[in-house]
C-alpha positions in Angstrom: 50.0 -21.4 -36.5 52.7 -18.7 -35.9 54.5 -18.1 -32.7 52.6 -19.5 -29.7 52.8 -16.3 -27.7 51.3 -14.4 -30.6 48.1 -16.4 -30.3 45.3 -14.9 -28.2 44.0 -16.9 -25.2 41.0 -18.1 -27.2 43.1 -19.3 -30.2 45.6 -20.9 -27.8 42.8 -22.7 -25.9 41.5 -24.0 -29.3 44.9 -25.3 -30.3 45.2 -27.1 -27.0 41.7 -28.5 -27.1 42.1 -29.9 -30.6 45.6 -31.4 -30.0 47.4 -29.0 -32.4 49.5 -28.1 -29.4 50.3 -29.9 -26.1 50.1 -28.4 -22.7 53.8 -29.1 -22.2 54.7 -27.3 -25.5 52.7 -24.2 -24.5 54.0 -24.2 -21.0 57.7 -24.6 -22.1 57.3 -21.9 -24.7 56.0 -19.3 -22.2 58.5 -20.3 -19.5 61.3 -19.7 -22.1 59.8 -16.3 -22.8 59.8 -15.5 -19.1 63.5 -16.7 -18.8 64.4 -14.4 -21.7 62.5 -11.2 -20.9 61.7 -11.1 -17.2 65.1 -9.8 -16.1 64.4 -6.6 -17.9 60.7 -6.4 -17.1 60.5 -7.5 -13.5 57.0 -8.9 -14.2 57.5 -12.1 -12.2 58.6 -12.4 -8.6 58.5 -16.2 -8.6 58.6 -18.6 -11.5 57.3 -22.1 -10.7 59.0 -23.9 -13.5 59.0 -27.4 -12.1 55.4 -27.4 -10.9 54.2 -25.9 -14.2 55.8 -28.7 -16.2 54.4 -31.3 -13.9 50.9 -29.7 -14.2 51.3 -29.6 -18.0 52.2 -33.2 -18.2 49.2 -34.1 -16.1 47.0 -32.0 -18.4 48.4 -33.8 -21.5 47.7 -37.2 -19.8 44.2 -36.0 -19.0 43.7 -35.0 -22.6 44.5 -38.5 -23.9 42.2 -40.1 -21.3 39.3 -37.7 -22.0 39.7 -38.1 -25.7 39.6 -41.8 -25.4 36.5 -41.6 -23.2 34.8 -38.8 -25.2 34.7 -36.6 -22.1 34.7 -32.8 -22.2 37.9 -30.9 -21.5 37.9 -28.2 -18.8 37.4 -24.7 -20.2 41.0 -23.5 -19.8 42.7 -26.9 -20.5 46.4 -26.4 -20.5 46.3 -22.6 -20.8 49.2 -20.9 -19.0 48.7 -17.9 -16.8 50.1 -16.3 -13.7 48.7 -14.9 -10.4 49.6 -11.6 -8.8 51.6 -12.1 -5.6 48.6 -11.2 -3.4 46.9 -14.5 -4.3 47.7 -17.7 -2.5 48.9 -20.6 -4.7 49.5 -23.9 -2.9 53.2 -24.5 -2.3 54.3 -21.0 -3.3 55.1 -18.1 -0.9 52.7 -15.2 -1.1 54.9 -12.2 -0.3 52.2 -9.5 -0.6 55.1 -7.4 -1.9 56.4 -6.9 1.6 59.8 -7.4 3.2 58.2 -7.3 6.6 56.5 -10.7 6.2 58.0 -14.2 6.4 58.0 -16.1 3.1 56.1 -19.3 3.9 54.6 -21.5 1.2 50.8 -21.2 1.1 49.2 -24.4 2.4 46.5 -24.3 -0.3 45.2 -22.4 -3.2 43.2 -19.3 -2.6 39.7 -19.0 -4.1 40.9 -17.3 -7.3 43.7 -19.7 -7.9 41.5 -22.7 -7.1 38.8 -21.4 -9.6 41.2 -20.9 -12.5 43.3 -24.0 -11.9 40.1 -26.0 -11.5 39.1 -24.8 -15.0 42.3 -26.3 -16.3 44.7 -23.4 -16.3 48.4 -23.9 -15.5 50.1 -21.4 -13.2 53.6 -20.3 -14.2 54.3 -18.3 -11.1 53.6 -15.1 -9.1 53.8 -11.5 -10.5 55.0 -8.3 -9.0 52.8 -6.1 -6.9 53.1 -3.1 -4.6 53.3 -3.8 -0.9 49.8 -5.2 0.1 48.5 -4.0 -3.2 48.2 -0.4 -1.9 49.5 1.6 -4.8 49.1 2.5 -8.5 52.7 1.3 -9.2 54.2 -2.1 -8.7 57.4 -1.3 -6.8 58.4 -2.7 -3.5 61.4 -3.7 -1.3 61.6 -7.4 -2.2 62.3 -7.5 -6.0 62.9 -5.2 -8.9 60.0 -3.0 -10.0 57.6 -4.1 -12.7 58.3 -2.1 -15.9 56.2 -1.2 -18.9 57.0 -3.3 -22.0 56.4 -0.3 -24.2 59.0 1.8 -22.4 61.2 0.1 -19.8 61.8 3.4 -18.0 58.1 3.6 -17.2 56.0 1.8 -14.6 53.5 -0.8 -15.6 51.0 0.5 -13.0 49.5 -1.2 -10.0 48.6 -3.1 -8.2 48.3 -5.8 -10.9 51.3 -4.3 -12.6 53.4 -7.5 -12.9 50.5 -9.3 -14.5 49.8 -6.5 -16.9 53.4 -6.4 -18.0 53.5 -10.1 -18.4 50.4 -10.1 -20.7 51.6 -7.1 -22.7 55.0 -8.6 -23.3 53.6 -12.0 -24.3 54.9 -13.9 -21.2 51.4 -15.2 -20.6 48.3 -15.0 -22.9 46.1 -13.4 -20.3 46.0 -13.1 -16.5 43.6 -12.5 -13.6 44.0 -9.3 -11.7 42.2 -7.9 -8.7 40.8 -4.4 -8.4 40.0 -2.5 -5.2 40.6 1.1 -6.4 41.7 0.7 -10.0 44.2 -2.2 -9.7 43.1 -3.9 -12.9 42.2 -0.8 -15.0 45.3 1.3 -14.1 47.9 -1.2 -15.2 45.8 -2.3 -18.2 45.7 1.3 -19.4 49.4 1.8 -18.7 50.3 -1.3 -20.7 47.9 -1.0 -23.6 45.5 -3.8 -22.5 41.8 -4.4 -22.0 41.1 -4.5 -18.3 37.6 -5.4 -17.0 36.6 -4.8 -13.4 33.4 -6.8 -12.8 30.6 -5.5 -10.6 30.4 -6.3 -6.9 29.5 -9.9 -6.1 29.7 -11.4 -9.6 33.1 -13.1 -9.1 33.1 -14.7 -5.6 36.7 -15.7 -6.0 37.8 -12.1 -6.0 36.4 -11.1 -2.7 38.7 -10.4 0.3 37.9 -11.2 4.0 39.7 -8.1 5.1 37.7 -5.8 2.8 34.8 -4.5 4.9 33.7 -1.9 2.2 33.7 -4.7 -0.4 35.9 -2.8 -2.8 38.0 -5.7 -4.2 36.9 -7.8 -7.2 38.8 -10.1 -9.6 38.7 -9.7 -13.4 40.7 -10.2 -16.6 43.7 -8.5 -18.1 43.7 -9.4 -21.8 44.7 -8.3 -25.3 41.2 -8.6 -26.7 37.6 -8.7 -25.7 37.3 -12.4 -26.7 40.2 -13.3 -24.4 38.6 -11.3 -21.5 35.3 -13.0 -22.2 36.9 -16.4 -22.0 38.3 -15.7 -18.6 35.0 -14.3 -17.4 33.4 -17.7 -18.4 36.0 -19.3 -16.1 35.6 -16.8 -13.2 31.8 -16.4 -13.0 29.6 -19.2 -11.7 27.5 -20.7 -14.6 24.2 -19.6 -13.0 25.3 -16.0 -13.1 26.5 -16.0 -16.7 24.6 -15.0 -19.9 22.8 -18.0 -21.4 25.5 -18.5 -24.1 28.3 -17.5 -21.8 30.3 -14.3 -22.2 32.4 -15.6 -25.1 29.4 -17.2 -26.8 27.4 -13.9 -26.6 30.3 -11.6 -27.6 29.4 -11.4 -31.3 26.0 -9.7 -30.6 26.5 -6.0 -31.3 25.1 -3.7 -28.7 22.2 -1.5 -29.5 22.9 2.2 -29.9 23.9 3.6 -26.5 23.6 6.9 -24.8 27.0 7.6 -23.2 27.8 10.5 -20.8 31.3 11.8 -21.0 32.9 13.4 -17.9 36.1 14.7 -16.5 34.6 15.2 -13.0 36.4 13.3 -10.2 35.7 12.9 -6.5 39.4 13.6 -5.8 39.5 17.1 -7.5 38.6 19.2 -4.4 41.3 17.6 -2.3 43.9 17.1 -5.1 43.1 19.6 -7.9 44.5 18.3 -11.2 44.6 19.0 -14.9 44.6 16.0 -17.2 47.6 15.7 -19.5 46.9 16.5 -23.2 47.5 12.8 -23.9 44.6 11.9 -21.6 42.4 14.3 -23.4 43.5 13.0 -26.8 42.6 9.5 -25.7 39.2 10.6 -24.5 38.6 12.4 -27.8 39.7 9.4 -29.8 37.3 7.3 -27.7 34.4 9.7 -28.5 35.1 9.4 -32.2 35.3 5.6 -32.1 32.0 5.4 -30.2 30.3 7.9 -32.4 31.4 6.2 -35.6 30.0 2.9 -34.2 26.6 4.5 -33.9 26.5 5.6 -30.3 25.5 9.0 -28.9 27.9 10.9 -26.6 26.8 13.7 -24.3 28.5 16.0 -21.9 27.8 14.8 -18.4 28.2 16.9 -15.3 28.6 14.7 -12.2 28.7 16.1 -8.7 30.7 14.3 -6.1 30.6 15.0 -2.3 33.9 16.5 -1.3 34.1 14.2 1.8 34.8 11.3 -0.5 38.7 11.3 -0.3 38.9 11.1 3.5 36.2 8.3 3.6 37.7 6.3 0.8 41.2 6.5 2.3 39.9 5.3 5.6 38.1 2.3 4.0 40.9 1.5 1.6 43.7 1.4 4.3 41.7 -0.2 7.1 43.0 -3.7 6.3 46.7 -2.8 6.5 46.2 -1.6 10.1 45.1 -5.1 11.1 47.8 -7.0 9.2 50.0 -9.0 11.7 53.5 -7.7 11.5 56.2 -8.2 14.2 57.1 -4.9 15.8 60.8 -5.4 15.0 59.9 -5.7 11.3 57.8 -2.6 11.0 60.9 -0.7 9.8 61.0 -2.9 6.7 57.7 -1.5 5.5 57.7 1.2 2.8 57.0 4.7 4.1 53.6 4.8 2.5 52.5 1.5 4.1 54.0 2.4 7.4 52.3 5.8 7.4 48.9 4.4 6.5 49.2 1.5 8.8 49.9 3.8 11.8 46.9 6.0 10.9 44.6 3.0 10.4 45.6 1.7 13.9 44.9 5.1 15.4 41.5 5.4 13.7 38.7 4.3 15.9 36.2 1.6 14.8 33.5 4.3 14.9 35.4 6.4 12.4 35.7 3.5 10.0 32.0 2.7 10.4 31.3 6.4 9.7 33.4 6.3 6.6 31.7 3.1 5.3 28.3 4.7 6.0 29.2 7.8 4.0 30.4 5.6 1.1 27.1 3.8 1.0 25.3 7.2 0.7 27.9 8.2 -1.9 27.1 5.1 -3.9 23.4 5.9 -3.8 23.9 9.5 -5.0 26.4 8.6 -7.7 24.5 5.6 -9.2 21.4 7.8 -9.5 23.5 10.4 -11.5 25.1 7.7 -13.7 21.7 6.2 -14.5 20.9 9.1 -16.9 23.2 7.3 -19.4 23.7 3.8 -20.5 27.5 4.2 -19.8 29.7 6.9 -18.4 33.0 7.6 -20.3 36.2 9.0 -18.7 39.9 8.8 -19.6 41.5 5.8 -17.9 44.3 7.8 -16.5 45.0 11.5 -16.2 48.7 11.2 -17.1 50.9 9.0 -19.3 52.5 6.0 -17.6 54.8 7.4 -15.0 58.6 6.8 -14.8 59.7 4.0 -12.4 60.4 5.7 -9.1 58.4 8.8 -9.9 55.8 8.3 -7.1 58.4 7.7 -4.4 61.0 10.2 -5.6 63.7 7.8 -6.8 64.3 5.2 -9.5 65.2 2.0 -7.6 65.9 0.0 -10.8 69.6 0.1 -10.8 70.1 -0.7 -7.1 70.8 -4.0 -5.5 67.7 -5.7 -4.1 66.4 -5.4 -1.6 67.0 -1.7 -1.7 68.8 -0.3 1.3 66.3 2.6 1.7 63.0 3.8 0.3 62.9 7.6 -0.2 59.9 9.8 -0.6 57.1 11.3 1.4 54.0 9.1 1.9 51.5 11.9 1.5 53.1 13.3 -1.6 53.2 9.7 -3.0 49.5 9.3 -2.3 48.6 12.7 -3.8 50.5 11.8 -7.0 48.6 8.5 -7.3 45.2 10.2 -6.9 46.1 12.7 -9.6 47.4 10.0 -11.8 44.2 7.8 -11.5 41.4 10.1 -10.4 38.5 8.2 -12.1 38.9 4.7 -10.8 38.2 4.3 -7.1 34.7 5.6 -7.1 33.7 2.7 -9.4 34.8 0.2 -6.7 32.9 2.1 -4.0 29.7 2.0 -6.2 30.3 -1.7 -7.0 29.8 -1.0 -10.7 31.5 -2.8 -13.6 34.0 -0.8 -15.7 36.3 -1.5 -18.6 39.4 0.2 -19.9 40.3 0.0 -23.6 43.5 1.1 -25.3 42.5 3.7 -27.9 45.4 6.1 -28.3 49.2 6.1 -28.6 51.4 9.1 -27.9 53.7 8.4 -30.9 53.3 9.5 -34.5 51.7 6.3 -35.6 49.6 3.7 -33.8 51.7 1.3 -31.7 54.4 3.9 -31.2 55.1 5.8 -27.9 53.0 5.1 -24.9 49.4 3.7 -24.7 46.5 5.6 -23.3 43.0 4.3 -22.7 39.4 5.3 -22.1 37.2 4.0 -19.3 33.6 3.0 -19.7 31.5 2.6 -16.5 28.4 0.5 -16.8 25.3 -0.1 -14.8 25.0 -3.2 -12.5 25.1 -6.3 -14.5 26.5 -4.7 -17.7 29.7 -6.8 -17.9 28.6 -8.4 -21.2 27.6 -5.1 -22.7 31.0 -3.7 -21.9 32.7 -6.7 -23.6 30.4 -6.5 -26.6 31.1 -2.8 -27.0 34.9 -3.6 -26.8 34.5 -6.3 -29.4 32.5 -3.9 -31.7 35.2 -1.3 -31.5 38.0 -3.9 -32.1 36.2 -5.1 -35.2 35.8 -1.6 -36.6 39.5 -0.8 -35.9 40.5 -4.0 -37.8 38.3 -3.1 -40.7 39.7 0.5 -40.8 43.3 -0.8 -40.8 42.5 -3.4 -43.5 40.8 -0.7 -45.7 43.9 1.5 -45.4 
């Protein structure tokens, strides 16, 4: 069977379901991996060893009982995973990555944790996030930063950065992320993973009560299309799934697609940027892969309203303004959070409503343009994974935690983030599904250097199509490698 952590989530699920492997064996293996590697990676903030072992023992007992009775096992029986530290897990503190909040155990599971634990998954702990999930890097004042397994000096991205690092390093087989402006796709691209952002409303467990613009959705971070499809089968209500489920329908190859390729971004007027050559190389690699698979790729010129940056920022940061923080603890916030919190509190409700109204019109205009093609293709990121501390102006990795200060300018930090990931947030605004796939490495041979990805944006309801296309490209890549 090989090493347990080398199995994909689907293969691991099969080994658990057939009794080749017990839930305790799988859980102990991944906990040992975390104990060995997390000190260098900073992927986990909290490891719930004792509770995970108790849950694994309960899963094994349930396996014996169900086998005796002939009852069906839950979909993710005994499969270990982890939740980002924005998600409530009963009995575990949700820090939200902030030193300004008290660390009190959550009284009950949040919707996302309840859904996946209800499907039989076993939580190993909570993973590193930026403060309140606001940034494209997972660094905060409460714990060491989450680092990229492919280069420890580099960031794993954000806000699902700890989860992406854990999956890429084999500390968990896959993990759920949440995405309100790129928070699944950015770390997936940085860590060489597949990251799927479902369309708005498909995964009820990913919605947030403080998200008036309905930007945030939950989705999988995985090493393969099959693993991502398995998690989608657990996340999406059965009545909203394809007839065979996502995993069951994955083998059906998509028909020839018309794909529009674009480097246009709604951020470019406010923050002009030039994509790194590595981003262009990844895009060109993606075009070749898609063309060789029988799809047609066209240049696409997409026009975006230059009022977008201000409107998105108002909607994206509105929640942090209403977060309850004691006045004496405001100084414990990072400069970016403190700055955007102050501005959100000074912004009138009328201004927020005006921004949301604009974003609805932006959605209408953008979706009409995208509809000319089956999918829209962009690079996942405009730059290679950034060094830890690059956005804030300092590498905090060698300092004692919590760090005594937090350097950097909030506006410069935000500008860097928008230039780093200029093709992600508009997908959330439009409520569309999108996927990032690892297609390029900056080294001399595949698997060397840093990973770079391509993003495919689909029409409403195209999550299965995106996964089928990912599976098609994976199969062609394996065939090419085998032929060589």
